[in-house]
C-alpha positions as CSV (number, residue, x, y, z in Angstrom):
1,M,211.7,136.9,44.2
2,A,213.7,136.1,47.3
3,E,211.6,138.6,49.3
4,L,208.4,136.9,48.3
5,S,209.8,133.6,49.4
6,E,210.9,135.1,52.7
7,N,207.5,136.6,53.3
8,K,205.8,133.2,52.6
9,H,208.2,131.5,55.0
10,L,207.3,134.1,57.7
11,A,203.6,133.8,57.0
12,D,203.9,130.0,57.2
13,F,205.7,130.3,60.6
14,I,202.9,132.6,61.9
15,K,200.3,130.0,60.9
16,F,202.4,127.3,62.6
17,S,202.8,129.4,65.7
18,I,199.1,130.0,66.0
19,K,198.3,126.3,65.6
20,D,200.9,125.5,68.2
21,S,199.6,128.0,70.7
22,I,196.1,126.6,70.3
23,L,197.3,123.0,71.0
24,L,199.3,124.2,74.0
25,G,196.3,126.1,75.3
26,E,194.1,123.0,74.9
27,G,196.7,120.9,76.8
28,V,197.0,118.4,74.0
29,Q,198.5,115.1,75.2
30,D,198.3,113.2,71.9
31,D,201.9,112.0,71.3
32,D,201.4,111.7,67.5
33,L,200.2,115.3,67.3
34,I,203.0,116.6,69.5
35,F,205.5,114.7,67.3
36,A,204.0,116.1,64.1
37,Q,204.2,119.6,65.5
38,A,207.9,119.1,66.5
39,E,208.6,117.8,63.0
40,E,207.0,120.8,61.4
41,E,208.8,123.2,63.8
42,K,212.1,122.1,62.2
43,K,211.1,124.0,59.1
44,F,211.3,127.2,61.1
45,L,214.4,126.8,63.1
46,D,216.0,129.7,61.2
47,L,213.3,132.0,62.7
48,I,213.0,130.4,66.1
49,V,216.7,130.0,66.9
50,D,217.8,133.4,65.7
51,T,221.3,134.4,66.8
52,A,221.3,137.5,64.6
53,T,218.9,139.4,67.0
54,D,216.4,139.9,64.2
55,W,213.5,139.8,66.6
56,Y,213.1,143.0,68.6
57,I,210.5,145.5,69.9
58,L,210.8,149.3,69.8
59,N,209.8,151.5,72.7
60,E,208.3,155.0,72.3
61,K,211.7,156.5,72.0
62,G,212.7,154.1,69.2
63,E,215.1,152.1,71.4
64,K,215.4,148.4,70.5
65,S,214.8,145.7,73.0
66,I,216.0,142.3,71.8
67,I,213.4,139.5,72.3
68,L,213.3,135.8,71.6
69,C,211.1,134.5,68.8
70,P,207.5,135.7,69.4
71,I,204.5,133.4,69.8
72,F,201.5,134.3,67.7
73,H,198.0,133.5,69.0
74,E,194.6,133.1,67.2
75,D,193.1,136.2,68.9
76,D,195.8,138.4,67.2
77,Q,197.9,138.6,70.4
78,I,201.6,138.2,70.2
79,T,203.7,137.2,73.2
80,W,207.5,137.1,73.7
81,M,210.3,137.0,76.2
82,K,213.1,139.5,76.4
83,D,216.4,137.9,75.5
84,S,217.9,138.9,78.8
85,D,215.0,137.2,80.7
86,Y,215.9,133.9,79.2
87,F,219.7,133.8,79.5
């Protein structure tokens, strides 16, 4: 059952990320909406602030490249930054 719960948590995060990327893309300035998003984001800090390097991409050779938490978009795109680009 824990796996099902983890999958739902990840699915909920993806939905949140899509909604957040839409708002950012629209340049939303509404303070109440921004505050609400920030409050909801707290539910996903375990995924966003991942120190265990769970987020990574694999190249053609199967080599891992550690990334920061990806951002999901409504057009099925996923964007990310490499961990080394940020720090």
